[in-house]
N, C-alpha and C positions, 0 to 999 in steps of 0.2 A: 409477579411478572413485571419487567420494566416497561414503561410506556415507550411507544415508538412514534416516529414522525409520520406514520401513516394516518394518525389521528391529527387532523389539521388544528385541533385545539391545543395540541401539545407543543408543536413547533410552528411558529408563525414568522412571516417575513418582518424583520425590523425595518425601520425607516432607513433607506439607503442615502447616504450623503453624496449628492451628485458632484459637489465641487472638489472632491478629493482627487489628487493626481496619483495614479497607480503605475508601478513598473511591474510588468510581467516578465519573469526570467524564464527562458526556454532555450533548448538546444544543448549546449555542453558538448563534452567530448566522450561521453560514455557510449556503450553499444546501443543505448536507447535514445540516441539523439533525434532520430526521425520521429519517433513517437512523442518525444517531448515537444518538438516544434508543432506538431498537430495539436497537442494539449494546449500549448501556449496560445495558438491562434484562436482556439475555441474560447478560452478564457478572455482573451482580448476582445473578441466580438461580443461576448456576453456582458462585459463591463461597459463597453461603449453603448450597448443597447439600453442600459439603465441610466445613461447620462454621465458616466464617469469618464474623465480624461485618462486614457490608458495608453501605454507604450510597450511594445515588445522589444526585448533586448536579450542578447546572448550573454552568457557569463564568461566574458573574455577580458583581455587586458584593458579594455576601455571602460569596464564597469566601475571600478573604484574611483577613478577620476571623476566620472559622471556623478556618482553618489556624493562625492565631496563638494563639487561645484553646485549641484542642483539636486539635493536629495528629494525623493518622492515622499508622499505622505505615508505610503505603505507599499510593500512588495508582495506579489504573489509568486511563489516558487512553483513553476511548472516543469522543473528539471527532474528527470528520472535517473535512476542509477546513482552512483556514488556522489556525483556533484550535488544533486538535490536532496540526498537522503542520508548521507553519512555524518551530517552535523557540521561539516567544515564551513560551508557557505553561510549557514545560519550564524556561526560564530563570528564570521567576518561582518555580517550585517549588524550583529550586536556591537561589534567594535565601532562601526560607523554610526551607531545610534539610529538605525533605520528599522522600524518595526515591520513585521512580516506575518502573513497568514500561516498558521500551523504551529507545531510544537517547537520548543527551544532546542538548542544544539545538543544538550545532554540527552534528552529523550530521543532525539533523532538518531544519535549514535547507537543508543541501546536497541531501538527497533530495527535499525539497519543490519545489525549483526544477529542473524537468526539464532545461533546457539545461545547467545547471551539473553536474547529476548525470551526464548523458550524456557531458559532456566528461571527467569523472573516469573513467567506464567505458571510454571510448575510449582514454584514456591508459594504462589498466591492461590494454589488449589484449582487453577484453570486447566482443563484437560488439553493436552497436546501430545501427539504421538511420541513414543520413545525414540531416542536418537543418539548418534555419536557424531562428533565433529572431528574431522581428520585432515590436518595440514598435509600438503604435498610432501614436505620434507620427511615427516614421520612415516608417511606411506612408503617412501622409498627406503628409509633407514631400517625400518622394522621388517621389511620384506612384504611385498604386495600380496603374495599368495596367502601367507600366514595371517596377515591383517584381515583380508577379505573373508577368509574362512571363519575367523573369529566373529566378524560382524554378522555373518549369516547365522552362525550358531546362537548369537545373542539376540538378534532382532528378528530372525526368521525371514521368510519370503512371503509375498513380494516386498520390495523396498522402494523408497523414493530417494533418488540422488539429486542434489541441487547445490548450487554455490551457496556458501555460508553468507555471502554478501552479494546481492544482485536481485534483479527483478525481471518481469516480463516473460518468465519461463525460460530464459536463456540458460543453456547448460543443464537443464533439468531432464530427467528420464525416469521412467518407471522400470524397475528391474524385476522380472517375474521368475527368472532362473539364475542360478549362481554363475553360469557360464557367461551371462550378459553383464555381470557386474564390473569386470575390469574395463570394458569399453565405455560404460557409463561414467566411471571414475575419470577416465582420460578426457571424455567430453566435458565433464564438469570442471576439471582443472584448467581447461582452456579459457575459462571465464573467471576463475578465482583460485587463489592458492590454498583455500580450505574448502573441503567438501562436507556438506551436511548430509548424512545418511540417516533416514528415519524410517520407522516401520510404516508401510503403506496401509492406510485405512480405507477399505472400499466403502463407497457410499455416494451421497449427493454432494457435489461441489457447490458451495454457496459463498457469496461475499456480502458482508454487511458493512455499509458505510455509516460512520458515526459523525454527526455534526453538532456543533454547539453554537446556536444563534442567539445566545444570551440567557437561556433558561437551563443551562447545564447540558451535558452531552446526551443526545438522543439517537436511537438507532433508526435508520431509514429501512424501508422494506428490504428484506433479503432478496438478492438476485441469484437465481439458480442457473448454473452454467452447464451446458450440455455440448461438449466438443464432439464434432463429427467422428474424429478418430479415437476418441476416448481419453485423450491427453490434452490438457489446456496449456499448450506450448505457445511459443511466440507467434507462429503462423495462425494458430487457432484464435489467438487474442486479437490480432490486427488484420486478418484477411476476411473480407466479407464472404459469408456463406460457410465458413469453417465451423461456426459455433452458433447454437441456438440458446437464447436467454429467456428465462421466464421470471417476470417480476409482477407481483411478489412470487417468491419460490413456492413450489407446490408442496407445502408442508402443513401438517395438521396444526391447528391453532396453538396447542400446548407446546409443540416442537418449535414452531416459529417464535414463541415467547422465550423458550430456552435459548435459542440461537441468539436472539437480541440481547438477553441477559449476559451470555458469555462474551459477546462482542463488546458490550459496554464494560464488562469487567476487565477485558484485555486492554482496552483503550485507557482505562483508569490505572491499571497496574503498571503500565509502561510510562505513565506520567504524560500522556499526550494532550494536545490542545487543539481546539477549533475543528479539525476534521481528521479522519483516518479511514482506512478501509481494512477490515479484518477478514481474512480468507480462512474458511473452515471447511471441514468435511462432516456431514451428518451421517452417522453409521446406520445400519439396519434397525437398531434399537431406538433410534431417534436421539442419540447422544451427539452433541456437537464437539468437535475437536479443532482447536485453533492451529492452523498451519503457519501463518505469518501475519504480520501487521505492516501495512504500507502507510507511511506518513506523507507521501506525495503521490496520491492516487492519480491514475490517468484520467484525462478529461476529453478524450477523443470521442468520435461518434460511436465507437464500439466499446467505450470504457464503461466500467460498472457503476461508478459513482453517479454519472449523469443519468443512467437508467434508473437508479434508485431514487434520485431527486424527482424525476418525472413521475414515478410510481407513487411518491408521497404527495403528489399534487402541488409541489413547490416550483417556483420559477427559478431556473438555473442562474440567470443573471442576478436576480435579487438575492439569492442565497450567497453567491460569491461576493456581491456588493456588501452584504451585511457582514460577512467575515472580514472584508477589507476595512469597513468602518470600525469594527471592534478592534482590529489590529492597530489602526491608526491611533486609537485612544490610548494604546499602551505606551506610546511615545511619552505622554505626560507622566 
């Protein structure tokens, strides 16, 4: 069983360099702008609390001139959605020679595209629900009814429909009968041109945050997610009272160990760095199944990574500060 950060002797706070100047990027133009701004403000406050000079900035036309004239020691990307997770912004930061917390552009692109990431996980022997990725154009050209009938024949019911690229539960729906599938597809296509349709695995929703504070990636305690309406959608994620969280998750010790092992394996297989959040379902037999991996986890008051950090007995500001200090060293 892989060690986890619940053991304080496994993951400890490294010295935080207070004289570093940090730029926190938040906002953007994705559907998740408001959540991103909340994440960015929380990261900003946490860094200032440990003595770092930090500034919050949007990723707009003023960013590149500012990076050129007065580059920071490191960047924290608190952007969600495509801007922060599809690898493009990280590629620009690489061009500018500005280090940042998190994985590189290549790994970010891979994790952002759920079908591609699932293919890598499957090849690595990491369990993930069976799926089909369906672009909108093919959906129309091949005939919606025929395609949907074949999906149901192949994957069965119920199904999970969600955008192939996206986050925060936007455009996602559980389909329990064939008659509901067309509407779910239409809702999904409103957020992305490709829908990911996967076999729905009933069980416990858990999220495992993975951090590397200098001793290799470690799994923080799993967070169990219990949405009031049974679906962890956008409203359930960011509206107080819509969801109950249990940290650590109510899992038998051997199952908790298996969940941590699978999360670490997914983080490694996708080539991630510094931190990530792995979303899983634990079925009735105690088998974890990876649903997706997020390279720019939410940092709001109801986000899962901060809950896991607290459960691990770590200080959120010191953890972020340590990741910033490690990123700044990569400039050399």
